C-alpha positions in Angstrom: -151.0 -86.9 -57.4 -150.9 -83.1 -57.5 -153.8 -82.9 -55.0 -151.9 -85.2 -52.6 -148.9 -83.0 -52.8 -150.9 -79.9 -51.9 -152.6 -81.7 -49.0 -149.2 -82.7 -47.8 -148.1 -79.1 -48.0 -151.1 -78.1 -45.9 -150.2 -80.7 -43.3 -146.6 -79.5 -43.2 -147.6 -75.8 -43.0 -150.0 -76.2 -40.1 -147.4 -77.1 -37.4 -145.4 -74.0 -38.3 -148.5 -71.9 -37.8 -149.2 -73.6 -34.5 -145.7 -73.0 -33.2 -145.9 -69.4 -34.2 -149.2 -69.1 -32.4 -147.6 -70.4 -29.2 -144.7 -68.0 -29.2 -146.5 -65.2 -31.0 -143.8 -62.8 -30.0 -143.4 -61.3 -33.5 -143.2 -57.5 -33.4 -144.0 -55.8 -36.7 -141.4 -53.1 -36.2 -138.7 -55.8 -36.1 -139.7 -57.4 -39.4 -138.6 -55.1 -42.1 -138.7 -58.0 -44.5 -142.4 -58.4 -43.8 -143.6 -54.8 -44.1 -143.3 -53.2 -47.6 -145.6 -50.2 -48.1 -148.0 -51.7 -45.6 -148.4 -55.2 -47.1 -147.6 -58.5 -45.4 -144.8 -59.6 -47.6 -141.8 -61.9 -47.9 -139.4 -61.3 -50.9 -141.8 -59.7 -53.3 -145.2 -61.3 -52.9 -147.8 -61.1 -50.1 -151.4 -60.2 -49.5 -153.4 -57.1 -48.9 -154.4 -55.8 -45.4 -158.0 -56.0 -44.3 -158.7 -52.5 -45.5 -156.6 -50.2 -47.6 -157.6 -46.8 -49.1 -161.2 -47.4 -47.9 -161.5 -50.7 -49.9 -162.2 -53.9 -48.0 -160.0 -57.0 -48.7 -160.8 -59.0 -45.6 -162.0 -62.5 -46.5 -161.0 -62.2 -50.1 -158.4 -64.3 -52.0 -155.8 -61.7 -53.0 -152.1 -61.1 -53.7 -149.8 -58.1 -54.0 -146.6 -58.3 -55.9 -143.8 -55.8 -55.2 -142.2 -55.4 -58.6 -138.9 -53.8 -57.6 -138.1 -56.8 -55.4 -138.3 -59.3 -58.2 -135.5 -60.4 -60.6 -137.4 -60.2 -63.9 -137.1 -58.9 -67.4 -139.3 -55.9 -67.0 -138.1 -54.3 -70.2 -140.5 -56.5 -72.2 -143.0 -57.0 -69.3 -142.2 -60.7 -68.9 -145.5 -61.7 -67.3 -144.5 -65.2 -66.2 -141.6 -63.8 -64.2 -143.4 -60.8 -62.8 -146.8 -62.3 -62.1 -145.9 -66.0 -62.3 -145.9 -66.5 -58.6 -149.6 -65.9 -58.5 -150.9 -69.5 -58.4 -153.1 -70.6 -61.4 -152.3 -67.5 -63.5 -152.7 -68.6 -67.2 -150.6 -66.3 -69.5 -151.0 -65.8 -73.2 -147.6 -64.8 -74.5 -148.4 -62.7 -77.5 -146.7 -59.3 -76.7 -144.1 -59.8 -79.5 -146.4 -61.8 -81.8 -148.8 -59.1 -82.8 -150.7 -58.1 -79.6 -149.8 -55.0 -77.6 -149.7 -56.9 -74.2 -149.7 -60.4 -72.8 -153.1 -61.5 -71.6 -153.8 -63.2 -68.2 -156.6 -65.3 -66.9 -157.4 -67.1 -63.6 -159.1 -70.4 -62.7 -159.4 -71.7 -66.2 -160.9 -68.5 -67.7 -160.0 -67.2 -71.1 -156.7 -65.3 -70.8 -156.8 -63.6 -74.3 -156.3 -59.9 -73.9 -157.3 -60.3 -70.2 -161.0 -60.2 -71.2 -162.2 -61.9 -68.0 -160.2 -59.5 -65.8 -161.1 -56.0 -64.4 -157.8 -54.3 -65.5 -156.9 -51.1 -63.7 -154.1 -48.7 -63.1 -153.9 -46.7 -59.9 -157.5 -47.9 -59.2 -159.2 -46.8 -62.5 -160.1 -48.8 -65.5 -157.7 -48.8 -68.5 -159.5 -51.2 -70.9 -161.8 -49.6 -73.5 -165.1 -50.6 -71.9 -165.3 -53.3 -69.2 -168.9 -54.0 -70.2 -168.7 -54.1 -74.0 -165.0 -54.4 -75.1 -162.9 -55.5 -72.2 -159.7 -56.1 -74.0 -156.4 -54.7 -72.5 -154.4 -53.1 -75.2 -152.5 -50.9 -72.8 -150.7 -51.8 -69.5 -148.0 -49.6 -68.0 -144.3 -50.6 -68.4 -143.2 -52.6 -65.5 -140.2 -50.3 -65.0 -142.8 -47.8 -63.7 -144.9 -50.1 -61.6 -144.4 -50.2 -57.8 -146.8 -53.0 -57.1 -149.5 -55.2 -58.7 -152.6 -56.0 -56.7 -154.8 -58.9 -57.6 -158.1 -60.0 -56.2 -160.0 -63.1 -57.4 -163.7 -63.1 -58.2 -164.8 -61.6 -54.9 -163.6 -58.3 -56.4 -166.9 -58.1 -58.3 -168.6 -56.2 -55.5 -166.1 -53.4 -55.1 -164.8 -53.1 -58.6 -167.3 -54.6 -61.1 -168.5 -57.9 -62.1 -165.8 -59.8 -63.9 -165.4 -63.5 -63.2 -161.6 -63.4 -63.2 -161.3 -60.6 -60.6 -159.2 -57.5 -60.4 -155.6 -56.7 -61.5 -154.5 -53.3 -60.5 -151.1 -51.8 -61.6 -150.0 -49.2 -59.1 -147.5 -46.6 -60.5 -144.6 -45.5 -58.4 -145.0 -42.4 -56.2 -142.9 -39.3 -56.1 -140.1 -39.4 -53.6 -141.1 -37.4 -50.5 -137.6 -36.5 -49.4 -136.4 -34.9 -52.7 -137.4 -31.9 -54.8 -136.1 -33.7 -57.9 -135.1 -37.2 -58.7 -134.1 -38.6 -62.1 -134.0 -42.3 -62.9 -132.8 -43.7 -66.2 -132.9 -47.4 -67.2 -131.4 -48.7 -70.5 -131.8 -52.3 -71.6 -130.6 -54.2 -74.6 -131.4 -57.8 -75.5 -131.9 -60.5 -78.1 -133.8 -60.0 -81.3 -132.9 -56.3 -81.5 -134.5 -55.4 -78.1 -133.8 -51.8 -76.9 -135.7 -50.3 -74.0 -135.1 -46.8 -72.7 -137.0 -45.8 -69.5 -136.6 -42.4 -67.9 -138.5 -40.9 -65.0 -138.5 -37.8 -62.9 -140.2 -37.1 -59.6 -140.1 -35.0 -56.5 -141.9 -33.2 -53.7 -141.8 -29.4 -53.1 -143.8 -28.2 -50.1 -147.4 -29.3 -50.8 -146.8 -30.3 -54.4 -145.5 -33.7 -55.6 -145.0 -35.0 -59.2 -143.9 -38.1 -61.0 -143.6 -38.9 -64.7 -141.9 -41.2 -67.1 -141.3 -41.7 -70.8 -140.4 -45.2 -72.2 -139.3 -46.1 -75.7 -139.0 -49.7 -76.7 -138.1 -51.3 -80.0 -137.6 -54.9 -81.0 -137.0 -56.6 -84.3 -138.8 -59.7 -83.1 -138.3 -63.4 -82.7 -139.9 -64.2 -86.1 -139.6 -62.3 -89.4 -142.1 -59.6 -89.9 -142.6 -59.0 -86.2 -140.7 -55.7 -85.6 -142.5 -53.2 -83.4 -141.9 -50.0 -81.5 -143.8 -48.2 -78.7 -143.7 -45.1 -76.7 -145.4 -45.0 -73.2 -145.7 -41.9 -71.2 -147.2 -41.0 -67.9 -147.5 -37.9 -65.7 -149.1 -37.2 -62.4 -149.3 -34.1 -60.1 -150.7 -34.2 -56.6 -151.4 -31.2 -54.4 -151.8 -31.6 -50.6 -154.3 -28.9 -49.7 -154.2 -30.0 -46.0 -153.6 -33.0 -43.9 -157.2 -34.1 -44.7 -157.5 -33.2 -48.4 -155.3 -33.9 -51.5 -156.1 -33.4 -55.2 -154.4 -35.0 -58.2 -154.4 -35.5 -61.9 -152.8 -38.3 -64.0 -152.4 -38.8 -67.8 -151.2 -42.0 -69.5 -150.4 -42.4 -73.2 -149.3 -45.2 -75.5 -148.2 -44.9 -79.1 -147.1 -47.9 -81.1 -146.7 -49.6 -84.4 -146.6 -53.4 -84.6 -146.0 -55.7 -87.6 -147.9 -59.0 -87.2 -146.1 -62.1 -88.6 -149.3 -64.1 -88.9 -150.3 -67.5 -87.5 -149.1 -71.0 -88.3 -150.7 -74.4 -89.0 -149.6 -77.3 -86.8 -147.4 -78.6 -89.7 -145.7 -75.3 -90.2 -145.1 -74.9 -86.5 -143.5 -78.3 -86.3 -141.1 -77.3 -89.1 -140.1 -74.1 -87.4 -141.7 -71.9 -84.7 -139.8 -68.9 -86.2 -141.6 -69.1 -89.5 -143.8 -66.2 -90.8 -146.7 -66.5 -93.2 -147.6 -62.8 -93.4 -145.5 -59.8 -94.4 -148.2 -57.1 -94.9 -150.1 -57.1 -91.5 -149.8 -54.0 -89.3 -151.5 -52.8 -86.1 -151.5 -49.6 -84.0 -153.4 -48.8 -80.8 -152.9 -45.3 -79.6 -154.2 -45.1 -76.0 -155.0 -42.1 -73.8 -156.3 -42.1 -70.2 -156.9 -38.9 -68.2 -157.9 -39.1 -64.5 -158.6 -36.4 -61.9 -159.2 -37.3 -58.2 -159.8 -36.0 -54.7 -159.1 -37.9 -51.5 -160.6 -36.4 -48.3 -160.4 -37.7 -44.7 -162.7 -35.5 -42.6 -162.0 -37.6 -39.5 -159.7 -40.5 -38.6 -162.6 -42.8 -39.0 -163.9 -41.6 -42.4 -162.3 -41.5 -45.9 -163.9 -40.2 -49.0 -162.6 -40.5 -52.6 -163.8 -39.2 -55.9 -162.2 -40.3 -59.2 -163.2 -39.4 -62.7 -161.5 -41.0 -65.8 -161.8 -40.1 -69.5 -160.4 -42.7 -71.9 -160.0 -41.8 -75.6 -158.3 -44.4 -77.7 -158.1 -46.3 -81.0 -157.1 -49.5 -82.6 -156.4 -49.7 -86.3 -155.1 -52.6 -88.5 -154.4 -53.5 -92.1 -153.9 -57.1 -92.8 -154.4 -60.0 -95.2 -157.5 -61.3 -93.4 -158.4 -64.7 -91.9 -160.0 -66.0 -95.1 -158.5 -69.4 -95.9 -156.8 -69.8 -92.5 -153.0 -69.7 -91.9 -152.4 -72.1 -94.8 -153.6 -69.5 -97.3 -150.7 -68.0 -99.2 -150.4 -64.2 -99.2 -148.5 -64.0 -102.5 -148.6 -62.1 -105.8 -151.4 -63.0 -108.1 -149.9 -63.9 -111.5 -153.1 -62.6 -113.2 -152.6 -59.1 -111.8 -148.9 -59.2 -110.9 -149.9 -57.7 -107.5 -150.9 -58.8 -104.0 -154.6 -59.2 -103.2 -156.1 -56.1 -101.5 -155.7 -56.2 -97.7 -158.5 -55.6 -95.2 -158.6 -52.5 -93.1 -160.3 -52.2 -89.7 -160.7 -49.3 -87.3 -162.1 -48.9 -83.8 -162.6 -45.7 -81.9 -163.3 -45.8 -78.1 -164.3 -43.1 -75.7 -165.6 -43.6 -72.2 -166.0 -41.6 -69.0 -166.2 -43.2 -65.6 -166.7 -41.7 -62.2 -166.3 -43.6 -59.0 -167.3 -42.3 -55.6 -166.1 -44.2 -52.5 -166.9 -43.7 -48.8 -165.3 -45.7 -45.9 -166.4 -45.3 -42.3 -165.2 -47.2 -39.2 -167.6 -47.3 -36.2 -168.2 -49.3 -33.0 -170.7 -51.9 -32.3 -170.4 -52.4 -28.6 -166.6 -52.8 -28.0 -166.0 -54.1 -31.5 -164.8 -52.0 -34.5 -166.8 -52.3 -37.7 -166.0 -50.9 -41.1 -168.4 -49.8 -43.8 -167.2 -49.3 -47.3 -169.5 -48.3 -50.2 -169.8 -46.2 -53.2 -171.3 -45.5 -56.6 -170.0 -46.0 -60.1 -171.3 -44.2 -63.2 -169.9 -44.9 -66.7 -170.8 -44.1 -70.2 -168.9 -45.6 -73.1 -169.1 -45.1 -76.9 -167.5 -47.5 -79.3 -167.3 -47.2 -83.1 -166.3 -50.3 -85.1 -165.5 -50.1 -88.8 -164.1 -53.0 -90.7 -164.1 -55.0 -93.9 -162.8 -52.0 -95.8 -160.9 -52.9 -99.0 -157.3 -51.7 -98.5 -154.3 -51.4 -100.7 -152.3 -54.1 -102.4 -149.1 -52.8 -100.9 -147.0 -54.0 -97.9 -146.6 -50.8 -95.9 -148.7 -49.4 -93.1 -151.5 -47.9 -95.2 -155.0 -47.5 -93.7 -156.7 -46.1 -96.8 -159.7 -47.9 -98.2 -161.5 -48.1 -101.6 -165.3 -47.8 -101.3 -167.4 -48.2 -98.2 -166.7 -50.1 -95.0 -168.0 -53.7 -94.9 -169.5 -52.8 -91.5 -169.9 -49.6 -89.7 -171.3 -49.9 -86.2 -171.8 -47.7 -83.2 -172.2 -49.1 -79.7 -172.9 -47.4 -76.4 -173.1 -48.6 -72.8 -174.4 -46.7 -69.7 -173.7 -48.2 -66.3 -174.8 -47.2 -62.8 -173.7 -49.4 -59.9 -174.1 -48.7 -56.2 -172.2 -51.0 -53.9 -171.6 -51.6 -50.2 -169.6 -54.0 -47.9 -169.3 -54.0 -44.1 -166.8 -55.8 -41.9 -168.4 -57.1 -38.7 -166.0 -58.4 -36.0 -167.0 -61.1 -33.6 -164.3 -61.1 -30.9 -160.7 -60.5 -31.7 -160.3 -63.2 -34.3 -163.4 -63.6 -36.5 -164.8 -61.1 -39.0 -167.8 -61.5 -41.4 -168.1 -59.2 -44.5 -171.4 -59.2 -46.3 -171.7 -57.1 -49.4 -174.1 -56.1 -52.2 -173.8 -54.5 -55.6 -176.6 -53.5 -57.9 -175.7 -53.1 -61.6 -177.8 -51.3 -64.2 -176.8 -51.5 -67.8 -178.2 -49.8 -70.9 -176.7 -51.0 -74.2 -177.3 -49.9 -77.8 -176.0 -51.1 -81.1 -176.7 -49.3 -84.5 -175.3 -49.3 -88.0 -174.9 -51.8 -90.8 -172.9 -54.9 -91.8 -172.7 -56.1 -95.3 -172.8 -59.9 -95.8 -173.0 -61.6 -99.2 -173.7 -58.2 -100.8 -176.7 -57.7 -98.5 -176.6 -54.8 -96.1 -178.0 -55.7 -92.7 -179.2 -52.9 -90.5 -179.0 -53.4 -86.7 -180.8 -51.4 -84.1 -180.4 -53.1 -80.7 -181.5 -51.5 -77.4 -181.2 -53.4 -74.1 -181.7 -52.7 -70.4 -180.6 -55.1 -67.7 -180.3 -55.1 -64.0 -178.2 -57.4 -61.8 -178.3 -57.7 -58.0 -175.1 -59.2 -56.8 -174.5 -60.6 -53.3 -171.5 -61.9 -51.5 -170.1 -62.7 -48.1 -166.6 -63.2 -46.8 -165.2 -64.6 -43.6 -161.8 -64.4 -42.0 -160.5 -66.1 -38.8 -157.2 -65.0 -37.5 -155.3 -68.1 -36.3 -152.4 -65.9 -35.2 -151.4 -62.3 -35.7 -149.9 -63.2 -39.1 -152.0 -66.1 -40.3 -155.7 -66.5 -41.1 -158.3 -68.8 -42.6 -160.5 -67.0 -45.2 -163.5 -67.9 -47.2 -165.8 -66.1 -49.7 -168.7 -66.6 -52.0 -169.7 -63.8 -54.4 -171.9 -63.6 -57.4 -170.5 -62.3 -60.7 -171.5 -61.9 -64.3 -170.0 -61.1 -67.7 -172.0 -58.7 -69.8 -172.9 -59.3 -73.5 -170.0 -57.7 -75.4 -170.3 -55.6 -78.5 -169.3 -58.4 -80.9 -172.2 -60.5 -79.7 -174.7 -57.8 -80.8 -173.3 -57.6 -84.3 -175.3 -59.1 -87.2 -173.4 -62.1 -88.5 -175.1 -63.5 -91.5 -178.0 -62.9 -93.9 -179.9 -66.0 -92.5 -178.7 -65.5 -88.9 -180.6 -64.2 -85.9 -179.8 -63.0 -82.4 -181.9 -64.1 -79.5 -183.9 -60.9 -78.4 -183.7 -62.3 -74.9 -180.0 -63.0 -75.0 -178.7 -63.1 -71.4 -175.5 -62.0 -69.9 -173.3 -64.8 -68.5 -173.9 -65.2 -64.8 -172.6 -67.3 -61.9 -170.4 -67.1 -58.7 -166.9 -67.5 -57.3 -166.1 -69.2 -54.1 -162.9 -70.0 -52.2 -161.7 -71.3 -48.9 -158.1 -70.9 -47.9 -155.4 -70.6 -45.3 -152.6 -68.0 -45.6 -150.0 -66.1 -43.7 -146.4 -65.4 -42.9 -144.3 -67.1 -40.2 -141.6 -64.7 -39.0 -139.5 -63.8 -42.0 -138.9 -67.3 -43.4 -142.3 -68.7 -44.5 -145.0 -67.3 -46.7 -148.0 -69.4 -47.8 -151.5 -69.2 -49.2 -153.4 -72.4 -50.0 -157.0 -72.5 -51.1 -159.7 -74.5 -52.8 -162.1 -72.8 -55.2 -165.3 -73.4 -57.1 -166.5 -71.2 -59.9 -169.9 -71.5 -61.7 -170.1 -69.8 -65.1 -173.6 -70.0 -66.6 -175.2 -68.8 -69.8 -172.2 -68.9 -72.0 -173.0 -67.3 -75.4 -172.6 -69.2 -78.7 -174.2 -70.1 -82.0 -176.5 -73.0 -82.7 -178.2 -74.0 -86.0 -182.0 -74.1 -85.9 -184.7 -74.9 -88.5 -187.5 -72.4 -89.4 -190.7 -74.4 -89.0 -192.6 -72.3 -91.5 -190.0 -72.7 -94.3 -187.9 -75.7 -93.3 -184.8 -73.6 -93.9 -181.9 -73.7 -91.4 -180.4 -70.6 -89.8 -177.8 -69.7 -87.3 -179.0 -68.4 -84.0 -176.8 -66.7 -81.4 -178.0 -67.5 -77.9 -177.0 -68.8 -74.5 -175.8 -72.3 -75.1 -173.8 -73.8 -72.1 -172.8 -73.7 -68.5 -169.3 -74.5 -67.1 -167.9 -75.3 -63.7 -164.3 -74.5 -62.7 -162.9 -76.1 -59.5 -159.5 -76.8 -58.1 -156.7 -75.9 -55.7 -154.3 -72.9 -55.7 -151.2 -72.9 -53.6 -148.2 -70.6 -53.0 -145.5 -71.6 -50.6 -142.2 -69.8 -50.1 -139.6 -71.0 -47.6 -136.4 -69.1 -46.8 -133.9 -71.7 -45.5 -131.2 -69.2 -44.3 -133.8 -67.0 -42.5 -135.2 -70.1 -40.8 -131.8 -71.0 -39.5 -131.0 -67.4 -38.5 -133.7 -64.8 -38.6 -131.1 -62.1 -38.5 -129.1 -63.5 -41.5 -128.0 -60.9 -44.1 -128.5 -63.5 -46.7 -131.6 -65.3 -48.0 -132.0 -68.6 -49.9 -135.6 -69.3 -50.8 -137.5 -72.0 -52.5 -141.0 -71.1 -53.8 -143.7 -73.1 -55.5 -146.8 -71.6 -57.2 -149.1 -74.4 -58.1 -152.7 -74.8 -59.3 -154.9 -77.7 -60.3 -157.9 -76.6 -62.4 -160.7 -78.8 -63.4 -162.8 -76.7 -65.9 -165.5 -78.5 -67.8 -168.8 -77.8 -69.6 -171.8 -79.1 -67.7 -174.5 -78.5 -70.3 -174.9 -78.0 -74.0 -173.4 -79.7 -77.1 -170.0 -80.0 -75.4 -171.1 -81.3 -72.0 -168.2 -83.0 -70.3 -165.5 -81.4 -72.5 -162.8 -79.2 -71.1 -163.2 -75.4 -71.3 -161.0 -73.9 -74.0 -157.6 -72.6 -73.0 -157.9 -74.1 -69.5 -154.7 -75.9 -68.5 -155.3 -78.5 -65.8 -152.0 -77.8 -64.0 -149.9 -74.7 -63.8 -146.7 -75.2 -61.7 -143.9 -72.7 -61.2 -141.0 -73.5 -59.0 -138.1 -71.1 -58.2 -135.0 -70.6 -56.2 -134.0 -67.2 -55.0 -130.6 -66.1 -53.4 -130.3 -62.6 -52.1 -128.4 -60.2 -49.9 -128.5 -56.4 -49.5 -126.8 -55.9 -52.9 -127.3 -59.0 -55.0 -130.2 -61.3 -55.9 -130.7 -64.1 -58.4 -133.8 -66.1 -59.3 -134.0 -69.4 -61.3 -137.6 -70.3 -62.2 -139.1 -73.4 -63.8 -142.5 -72.7 -65.5 -144.6 -75.8 -66.3 -148.0 -75.4 -67.9 -150.3 -78.3 -68.7 -152.0 -79.0 -72.0 -155.2 -77.3 -73.2 -157.5 -77.1 -76.2 -158.2 -74.1 -78.6 -162.0 -74.5 -78.5 -164.8 -76.3 -76.7 -164.9 -79.2 -79.3 -161.6 -80.5 -77.8 -160.5 -81.8 -81.2 -156.7 -82.3 -81.5 -156.6 -81.3 -85.2 -158.8 -79.3 -87.4 -158.9 -77.0 -90.4 -160.5 -74.4 -88.1 -157.5 -72.2 -87.0 -158.8 -71.8 -83.5 -159.5 -75.5 -82.9 -156.8 -78.0 -81.9 -154.4 -79.1 -79.2 -152.2 -76.8 -77.2 -149.4 -79.0 -75.8 -148.0 -78.8 -72.3 -144.7 -77.0 -72.0 -141.9 -76.2 -69.6 -139.8 -73.1 -69.8 -136.7 -72.1 -67.7 -135.8 -68.5 -66.8 -132.8 -67.0 -64.9 -132.4 -63.4 -63.8 -130.0 -61.5 -61.6 -129.9 -58.0 -60.0 -126.8 -56.3 -58.6 -127.1 -52.9 -56.7 -124.3 -50.6 -55.7 -125.1 -47.1 -54.4 -127.4 -45.5 -56.9 -126.7 -48.0 -59.7 -128.4 -51.3 -60.6 -127.4 -53.9 -63.1 -129.9 -56.5 -64.4 -129.1 -59.4 -66.7 -130.7 -62.7 -67.4 -131.9 -65.3 -69.9 -135.5 -66.4 -70.7 -136.4 -69.8 -72.1 -133.0 -71.2 -71.4 -133.6 -74.5 -73.3 -134.9 -72.7 -76.4 -138.2 -74.6 -76.1 -140.6 -74.3 -79.1 -144.1 -73.8 -77.7 -147.2 -71.7 -78.0 -150.0 -70.5 -75.7 -152.6 -69.4 -78.2 -154.6 -70.4 -81.3 -156.7 -67.7 -82.8 -159.2 -67.4 -85.6 -158.4 -63.7 -86.3 -155.5 -61.2 -85.8 -152.7 -61.6 -85.0 -153.1 -64.9 -86.8 -155.1 -66.8 -87.8 -153.6 -70.0 -86.4 -150.9 -70.8 -83.9 -149.0 -67.8 -82.4 -145.6 -69.1 -81.3 -143.9 -67.9 -78.1 -140.4 -66.5 -78.0 -137.3 -68.8 -78.0 -134.2 -68.4 -76.0 -133.3 -64.7 -75.3 -130.9 -62.7 -73.2 -130.9 -59.2 -71.8 -128.8 -56.8 -69.8 -129.8 -53.5 -68.3 -128.3 -50.6 -66.3 -130.4 -48.3 -64.1 -129.1 -45.2 -62.3 -130.9 -42.8 -60.0 -129.8 -39.3 -59.3 
């Protein structure tokens, strides 16, 4: 039924495009609604141009979201409001349940901590190590973000080989017409929410600067879930000449989070506000320093060089996962004290340099564009855990004795890449591309299992040639058909190189997951009243890593063996359609009344291995978000319905299990309403999230912040005031 609806939408959309092609009298300068910082856009969401900042986007499935134009609760980074219009985006809502940020995933891929995404800020990576520990503990506060760029799997050639693609948070720029500008935004809300965001920026002669400081505190939806965080950012850019500018940026995060623990199904059914843990804590101080140079020696050539140094940490003390969520964390009558907690610590350092060159040139009378570069990265990661902590309840990271495991990992990566747009006539472009990845990974240290200390000393070298090609056909000046097929892979991460049992083994020929992304779609804007992007996709994900039980032929004993166990295929349809009724009736109307629908149908199943035919874990079949927007020059309001289909916690697809990660994740529907009113230099925002107070969850986990079910937030309200001087 859903596929029929999408096909009907395609049929309805094509006549609009045809009529626009006949008239085709649209002039860009008359369409202020459509041009926001150079992106084709209607009311907040659009797509990237063919080339921007020397990076090719032609023929790729992509979106750009203009954050300031949305009605959303940006004080708590409400992902389903801010990014929810991107079709098929699966969101793990854990930011106030023990994780530092909500995770996202596309096309049925795992959304936990955005591990299948290439997460960036201003074009550089902000996760600890995209090749070994690709979890996003830090994302910038949405108050500071100007736009969010997303590219599906075809991003693997330009940015790195992640199946989910790229998400890039672009921080606001300094105002060019002021020496000094100050913005302050104060928000209060349910469950003790207080968010204070303050920024300064300006331009003086050749020097520009922008910085912000955010403080956020919340008591939490559940007991034992209070948290605070401080986010800071500063950048300075010096314009040496019209051709050369230099810059430096620094981002920081400091936080302290209490984790209320996970729930069993029976406990969740009693109350989603219940807490089973009162002694679990987490902090994740994050630091990212970047220096860059942009040089344009000619109008046809751009060169950029960007070097980033990340030095960060993640520490936790908790009553660990032993016994699952049903295990009681109570006082032992024999000792009259709690059981000792477990302490873990991770230190991360990495340095990444990316060089990019873009050159436009002519082949006959057609303009071609070459874009290429080189990435070099080195990451060091220390993981310590299993330390015996205190019996107290406060945030205490001290341990007694040695760590249960103490491991060091490194990854060195070198990756040259190149793409080229070839134009055939005025309408068709073909963009072939190639990336070559070299990885050198090491793992050393020890892990104690059943009082036996296992020593590991892994050393692996791998190379991956990746090919891709994109096509784009311009139906009109504002609509096009696009298609792309690009190879991708997901590297073996650090946890998969850890020893995991005294009788366990790791395949010495363990392979990285490998496959490809493909899509075919039709997108565009019709005048200032219709925005659409409809595509079909097919994703092959091979060599998934897991554990099987084997028998030693010489002894007859069984042992666990970590190896490549399964392939999966993800296919479906993604559709975004937004229609502005008032602009359709009168393109010069000062008012807008829009209806948007962001829909995806995802069929993600295992095609080999023990669970052949089962659905991929966490992959909802349908994700449907419908909204209504009313706006004029001063006021806007958005009502959004978010419907997400059911899923399973693991590949077994069992509906109930004593394993905390296994089980059913029911479908849910959540309603959000937000308004924005602007007068002169003041803005008031207010709204309500989860209007019907729906009890639901998006995640089952076998470790922190659980184990078990992590409930999402119930009904909440917020109001905020922003002033700019």
